N, C-alpha and C positions, 0 to 999 in steps of 0.2 A: 505493501500499500504506500502510494506517494504522500509526502506532506509538503506543507508548503509554511511559509510562515511571513510574520508582517515587517515592516521595516525594525532593526534593531531597537529603537526607544520603546518597543509595546515587547515585544519578545513572547508572542502570540505563535504559536507552534500548531497546526491543526489538519489533522486526515484530508483526504477528500472527501468523503463519508462525512466530516463534522462539516465541513465548508456548504457541502450540496443540502444539509441539513438546515444548517444557518440562512442558507438562502431560499429554502422552500421556506420556512416559517414566514423571513422577509416578504416574501411576496404571497404572503396569506394562504396557503395553498389549501386547498380543503382535502386534500388526499397526502396525508403526511407517511411515506414507506418507514418512517426510523421506529425505533424503539424506544422506549422510556429511556433506556441506559445513554442512547447517545443526549436528549434532554436533558439529562443529568450531568454529562462530559461539561455542554455548553453552558449548563447553569453554575456548574464550578467554577468556568474560566471568566462568568460574569458578563456574558452574550446574550444570554435569554432569562428571562422569568417567569413565572407561573403569574397569571391574572388571571382571575374566576376559572372559566373551565377551557382557557386555552393558554399559549404561553405565546406572550412576544418577545420581541429584538430589544436587548439595552440598546442605549448611549452607544456603549462599548460594541456591542455587536454590531450596529449600523458604523460605525466610523471603519472596523475591520473590512465590513464587507465595501465599502468606498474606496480603502487604502488597495484593496487586492484589484477592484475595477479600474483603478489609476496604475495599478503595477501591471497588471493584463494589458492593458492600452500600450503603454510603453513598449511592451513584449511585442505585441501585435506589429507595430510602428516599425520596432527594429527588424523583426523578419521579415516585412517587405520589403525593408530595403536591400536586402541581398537578393 
């Protein structure tokens, strides 16, 4: 399983399934395919929190997604240059 990390200032390393789960929650998907263990991992990292009957992405989780999107954009632009 491949892992990805945020810039050194946050020291957050997550597996691909964790990123996908966080993205799914952020997009308010109705069909969440991951089990409670992934939600607990994300909660322990401060990325999600329970809210009534649903889970919500915290500010830290939203920041992680934004940073990842920016990093992915830089990578895609660099790949196009070659």
